[in-house]
N, C-alpha and C positions, 0 to 999 in steps of 0.2 A: 412685058406683061400684057394682058388683054383687058379690054373694057367690055363687059357683058351687056347685051341689050335685053331689056325685059321682054318676056313672052307675052303676046297680046292674045286675048281670048275674048269671045263675045260676052263673057260674064260681066256683071257690074263691077266685080273686083278688078277685072282686066281694064275696063273703061276708066276706073279710078287711077289705075297704074299709068295708063296712057296720059291721062290729064295731068297727073303729078309729074310725069316725065316731061311733058310739054311745058308745064310751069317752071320746072327746074331748068329747062333749056333757055327759056326766056330770062329767068333770073341770072343764069350764067352769062348770057349774052349782055344783059344790062351791066353786070359786074365787069365784063370785059371792056365795054364801052367806057364805063367809069374809070377803069384802070388806064385807058388810053388818054382820057381827058385830064387826069391828074397823076402826078408822079406817085409811084407805089411807096408806101411807108413801111420800112422794114421794122418788124416788131422787135422789141428789146428781148433777147433771149434770157436776160436775168430778171425780167419783170415777173413778179409772182402771179400765178393764175388767180383770177377773181373768184372767190368762193363765199362772197358775202351774202348770197341769197340763192334759193333754188334756181332762179333764172340765170344768175351769173355763173353758177357751177355748170348748168346745162350748156350754156353758150360757150363756156370755156372748153368743155369737152368737144363740142362741134368744131370749134376753131382748132383745137389741138389735133383732132382726128384728120382735118384737112392737111395740117402740117405733116403728120405722120404719113399720110397717103402720098404727099408730094415727095417726101424724102425717101419713101419706100420705092417709088417709081424711079427716082434718080439712082438709087443703089442697085436696083435690078438691072438697069441699063448699063451701069459701069460699077462693078463690085470692087470698091477700094476701101481701105481701112478708114480713111477720113469720112467717107459717106456712111460707112457702117457705124462709126462713132456718132455721127450726127443723128442717124436714125435711132440709135440706142438712147441718146440724150432726149430725144423727143418722146420716146416711150416712157422713159423715167420721169419726165416732166408730167406726163399724163397721169402717172400713178398718184400724183399729189391730189387728184380729184376723188380718190377712192379711200374709204375707211378700212384700212388693213390691220388695225391695231389688234384685232382678235386672232390674227394668224401668227404662226411662229415666225420670228424674224428671218430664219433661214429660207423660208418659202415665199416671202412677200414679193420679191422681185418677179418670180415666175408666175405667181397667181395674178399679180397686177398686170404683167405683160399679156397674159392670156385673156384677161378681162377686156382689154381693148378690142381684140378680135371678136369676142363674143358680143360685146356691146355695139360695136360698129355694124356687125351683121344684123343684129336685132333692130337697131334704129332705122336702118335703111329699108326695112321690111314692114314698118308700121307707118300709119299716116303721119304727116307732118304735125308737129306740136306747135300751135300758134304761140309765138314768142310773147305776145302781149298777155296771154292767159297764164303764163308761168309766174308764180308769186315772186315779187321783187323786180319785175320787168320795168324798165325806165318809162317815164311818161305817165305814171299813175301813183297816187299816194296809197300804198298798201297798208299803212299803219303797222301793227305788229305782225311780223311774218310768222307763218305757221312753223311748227317744229319739224314737220315732215310733209313732203309732197311726192306723190307718185306720178310717174309718166302715164298719161291717160291710156286706158286699155291694157295696162301691164301692172305687174307687182314690183316693178323696179322703182325704188324710192331714193329720194335725196333728203337727208335729214341733218338737222343741226347737231354738231358734236357737243355733248354735255360737259365733258371735262377732258383733262389732258392737255398736251401741248397744242392741239388743234381746236381747243374749245371755242365755240362760236362759229366755226366754219361749217358750211353746208357741203356734205360729201355724199357720194353714193354709198349707201349703207353696207355694212359687212354682210348682212343677210342677203341683200340683193346680189352682191358680188359672189357669194357662195352658191346662189341658185342660178347664176348666169348660164352654166353648162346645160341645165335642164331647160331653161327658156330657149336657149339656142337650138337645142335638139328639136324642140317643138315647132320652130318657125323657119329653120334653115331651108326647108323644102319649098317655101313660098318664094316667088320671084321678087327681086328688089323693086321697090316703088320709085327709086331715084337712081340716077347714074352713079356707078361706083367702079373703082379700078379693079375690083375682084368680086366674084360671086360669093366667095367664102373667105373672109379675112382670117378666120381661125385656121383653115387648112393652109393658107398662104404662110402664116406664121410657123406652122409645123414643118413646111417644106423649106423654109428659109435657112440658108447656111451662111457662114462667114466667107471672107474673101479667099481663104485657103482652098475651098472646094469650088471649082468652076461648075457652072450649070451643065456644060456638056458631059462632064464626068458623072454627075448625078443622073442625068437622063439616060446614060448608057448602062446603068445598073440593071440587073435582072428584075423582072416584075415582082417576084416574091419579096425582094428586099425593099421595094417601094410601097409595100402594103403597110397599113397602120397597125401598130402594136402599142397598146397603152397610150393611145392618142399621139403616137410618135412613129415616123417611118421606121420600118424594121431595120434598115441599114444603120440608122442612128443608134438604135438600141444595141445592136451587135457591136458597133464601134465603141460606144461609151462603156459597155460591159467589158470589152477586151482591154480598154485603157485601165479600168479599175482593177482587173485581174493582174495586169502587167505591173501596176504600182505595188500591189501586195506581194507579188513574186520577187520583184527587185528589192523591196524592203526586207523580205525574209532572207534572201541570199546575203544581203549586206549585214543583217543582224548576225548570221552565223559567222561571217568573217570577223566582225567586230568582237564577237564573243571569244573567238580564238586569240585575237590580239590582246584582249583584256586579261585572259588567263595567263599570258606571259609577262604582263606588266604589273606595276605596283597598284596600290589602291586608287590613287588619284588618276593615274594614266588610264587604268582600266575603266574607271567611271567615265572618263572623257570619251574613250572609244565607244562605250555603251550609249552615251548621250547622242552620238551622231545618228543612231538608228531612228529615234523618234523625230529628230530634226529632219532627216531625209524623208521620212514618211510624211511629215507635215508639208515639206516643200513640194514633193511630188503630188500630194493630194491637192494642194492649192493650184499648182500649175495645170494639173489635169482638169480640175473643176473649171478654171478660167477658159481653157481650150474647149471643153465640152459646152460651156455656156455661150461663148462668143463665136466659136467656129462651127461646131457640130450643131448647136442650137436645138437641144432636145426640148420637148414640149409636153403639155398635158400631165397626166398622172406620173408618167415616167420621169418627167423633169422635176416634179415635186419630190419623188423618191430619191432621185439622184442628188438633189440639193440637201435633203436630210442626211443621206449617207455620207456625202462629202463633209458636211458640217460635223457629223458624229466622228468621222475619222480625224478631222483636224483637232477637235477638242480632246479626243482620246490621246492623240500624239502630244498635244500640249500638256495634258495631265501627266503623261509618261515622262516627258522632258522635264517638267517641274519637279517630279519625284527624284529623278536622277540628279538634277542640278543641285538640289539641297544637299545631297550626300557628297557631290563633287566639291562644293564650296567648303564643307567641313573637312573633307580629306585633304584638300589643298592647304587648309590651315594647320592640320595635324602634321602635314609633311614638312612644316617649318622646323628648324632645329630646336626651337624652344619647347616643343611638346612631343615627348616620346610616344611612340605608336601605341604601346600598351599601358600608358599612364592613366591615372584616374580622370584627368582632364580630357584625355582623348575619348574615353568611353562616355563621359558626360556630354561632350560635343556630338558624339554619334547619336546619343539619345535625343538631343535637341534636334539633330538633323532628321531623325525618324518622325518626331512630332511635327516639325516644320514641313516635311514632305507630305504627311497625311493632310495637313491643313491646306497646303498649296494645291496639291492634286485634287482635293475635295472641292476647293473653290473653283478650279477650272471646270470640273465635272458639273457642278451645280450651275455655273454660268452657261456652259454648253447645253445642259438639259433645258434651261430656260429658252435658249436660242432655237432649239428644235421643237419646242412646243410643250415641254414638261414644266409646269409652273414651279419656279424656284421655291416659293413659300411652301407649296405642297410637298416638294421634295425634301426641304429642310425639316418640315413637320414629320414627314414619314421617316426620315433618318433619325429624328429625335425619338419617336415612338419605337422604331426598330432598335435604336441604340439602348433605350431603357430595357426593352425585352432581352436584348443581347447581354446587357450588364447583369440582369437577373439570372440568365442562363449560364453565364460564365463569371460568377462572382469571384471564384478563386483566382481566375486569370486577372481580373481587374485588381484584386487585392495584391497580387504579385507585381503588377505594373506600378501601383502606388507604393509598394514596398521598395521597388527599384528606385523610384523617385526619392523616397525617404533616404535610402542609402546614399544616393548621389548628393543629396542636400546635406546630410549630416557628416558624410565621409568618415565612417568609423574605421575604414581600412582602404587600402589602395591595391591595385593589381601588383602582385609580387610580395605583398605582406604575408607574414606567417601569423595565423590567428588560431585561437581556440574558440569554439562555439558549443552550443548545447549538445550537438551530436558528434563532435570530434574536432579535428583540427587539421591544418595543413597550410599550403601556400596558395594564395588567391591567384588564379590565372585569368579569369574573365568575369567582369561584372556587367551582365546584360540587363535589358529592360525587364525581363521576366524572371530570370534566375541567375545565380552566380555559380561558377565552377571553381572547385578547390582541389588542388592536388595533395592527397594525403601523404604521410611520411612513407608509406609502403608503396607509393607510386600510383595508386588507384585514383581515378578522377571522380570526385563527388559533385553532383549537381544539387544545389540547395535552392528551393524557391525563395525569392526575395521577400515574399510575405512572411515566411517562417523566419528567415534570417533577421529581418527587422525587429522581431519580437524577442530574440535571444540575447543573452549576455555574451558579449564578444570581448575576448582578451586579445589585444594586438601586441604581439611580442616585438614586432619590427619597429613600432613607434616608440618604444621605451628609449630613454637617454642613457641608461646604465643597466648593468646586470647585477643581480644579487648573488653573492657567494654565501651560502648558508649550509653548514654541515654540523653534525653532532658526533663527537668522539666518545665512544664508550670504553673506558679504561678499567683495568682489573682492580678488584677490591684490595688486592695486596699492595697497591700503590700507596705510599706514605703521604701525609700532608705536605711534607717538605718537597717531595717530588712533584706534587700537584702545583705548588707555588712556583717552582722553577720552570715547570712545563708551561704554565699559563703565561709567565713573563716571556718565555722564548717564543711561544706562538704569537703573542701580541706584537712582539718586536718584528717578527718575520712579516706579518701582514703590513705593518707600518712602513717597512723598508721597501715594499714593492711599489714601483712608480705608477702602476695602474690602479692602485687602491685609493679610494676617496677618504680624506681626512676631514670629517665634519659630522656634527650632531652625535658625538660620542662614538663615532665609528673610526676604525674597526673595533669590534667588541669580541672579547674572549671571556667566558664566564662559566663557573660550575652551575649546573642547572638542576640536577636531580640525582637521586639514588635509584638506579634501575634494578631490575630483577637480577641482572648478572653483571652490571657495570655501574661505575660512577660516570655521569655524563658531563661533557664539556661542550658548550655551544660556541661555534665560530660564526660570526656574522660580519660581512664587509660588502661594500659596493665596488664593483669593477667598472672603471670609467670607459666603457665601450658599449656601443649599441649593436655591434656585429657579434652575432651569436657564435660564429666560428672562432673569432678571436677570443671571446670569453671562454669557450671550452678549452682552448690552448692554455690560457692563463690559469684557469682552474686546475688543469692537469698538473702544471708545474707546482702550484701551491700545495696540492695534495701530496705530491712526492716529497716536498720539503717538510710537510707535517709528519709524514711517516718517519723521516730521518730524525726529526726532533724528538718524537716519542721514543724512538730507539735509543737516542742519546740520553734521555732521561732515565733509562734503566727500567722502564715499565713496558707494558704492551696493551694491545687492544683486547677487550673482553669479548667473549663469545657466549651466547646463550647456552649455559652448561651447568652441571651439578658436580661438586667435588666430594669424593668419598674419602674420609680420613681413616686409615687403618691403624688405630691406637686405642688404648684403654681409656674409657671416659671417666675422668675424675669426679664427675658429678658437680654438685653445688658446693661452694666454700662453706663448710659447716661453722667455722669460727665467726665468719661475718654474719651467718644466719642467726647464730645464738645471740650475738651482740644486739642485733636489730630486734629480736624478740624480747630481750631483757628490757630494752628501752621502751618498748610498747607496754609491757606489764607495769613498769614503774609509772608510766604516764597515766595508767588506769588504776593505780593504787594496789596492785597485786603484790604479795610478798616475793622478794627475790629469791632465787634458788642458790645464788652465791657462786655457782660454778659456770655461770654463763651458758648453761645447757637448758634446753627446753624442759619444762616440768613433765613428770611421768604421766602418762595417760591414766585416767581413772577407769576403774572397772564399772 
């Protein structure tokens, strides 16, 4: 590197510059002599910088600036990783003198590093500040120190931090750090008033590269690539952008390959393949960001944009990975033999995974948003207001989601159960978070919103422990009482003899129930000890055939809704019985008897 000599002019400012340069030379000579007279004391690199007063903070910056200048000169002379690390450690230590709390965490390092170049260039171009005049300088009782002190002739302030982890420390204010680029642009054209290793520390920082890039290679680049774009050399902008595009392309190709592998695999294996995509994206983004920051060393506005973009990619990849990981854990549990894939518990676990994935990904996104400068509280409040508006706009969807939770909690049915509900019936195939799918008996697939299904009366045939055998026999009116007695005993005995018929609580039961329009009805009621509907149908079929044989053996038959026409002369009413009844009624009322048992003649 080179040491710039100040330009001398006959103006008063030039004379002041010459005087300051002479005084600085004398001061440096005195320090050199003192250094020869006494052994140099190596500063403790772990000792915290003194920020107890404006004077202490200002002197800490001057001291740290000299350290950075020395290590920068050593690094430029011999670009090694060790010297680069030492220089970076000195710059990071200098950031402790700046109040960067108002900046997004993702950009604090870059803004703090750039602040050194701006501040060093500014301080070397303004008159010396008398150390004794700075509040808190040793050798004077200052009493209560002021809350804020500005460097004379500037708006650059050092102020006491009111709260937070650095409360009580005096730091260069955030407003001053924010305006340093403006101050730097106004003064950089002026000549330095004191010796400095560089005329423009800010430009030196922009041109600086890591050990990977030799200076001879940088100097051999075409002139257009060495021009400044967004406060960064153009070749750095091109290289950093190319690295970012390469990361996205590689991740996209990998995602397509993993999607194909996932399609050929099971649930858990497929999710594992999918999980590798966000992990690869996060790894490539992190390595690329470290390479760009430490080797390419972008600066200025482009560096801030690159830091924000890299942080956003990392957090998006983290949220993506958290989302898939929740489902992967659940699918790994479901893959165990104890939980069938389409069971109720499996669907409940998948619902839990969905909720957990939303919470995990949301937490990563909120944390990442706070890191890149979007306040977490504001984001949460915005999500709350937006969620309330969304809930109002999608009330039915929310109702269905809560209906799904209710179904999962109450468990009125499982996947595979045969149910009847308000609108029909069938076999349950899927119980999802928003709706359930039911396969009807005719093979059609019915999708029922969970909100509606949770309000219906549901009959679950699969969950019954036995099946009811209930039939009514309509027998002909010509059947005699004796035939009915024999028939009922035979039917009752047949039901009792069957091994699958329950014997309890007065069952099985065979009873005459009613006189129908065309038949005398017998009701048969029994419980078949099976929950398998197919087995019940087979048993019921055999019993019905046996009943038909018993009815035939009894010499009777089943009645049909019909009318019988008798082709014979109607004898009318029994006249003898009629006359006897009428005679009894007349005697009861005191009327004279006719003596012939006939009804009296009608009067004219």
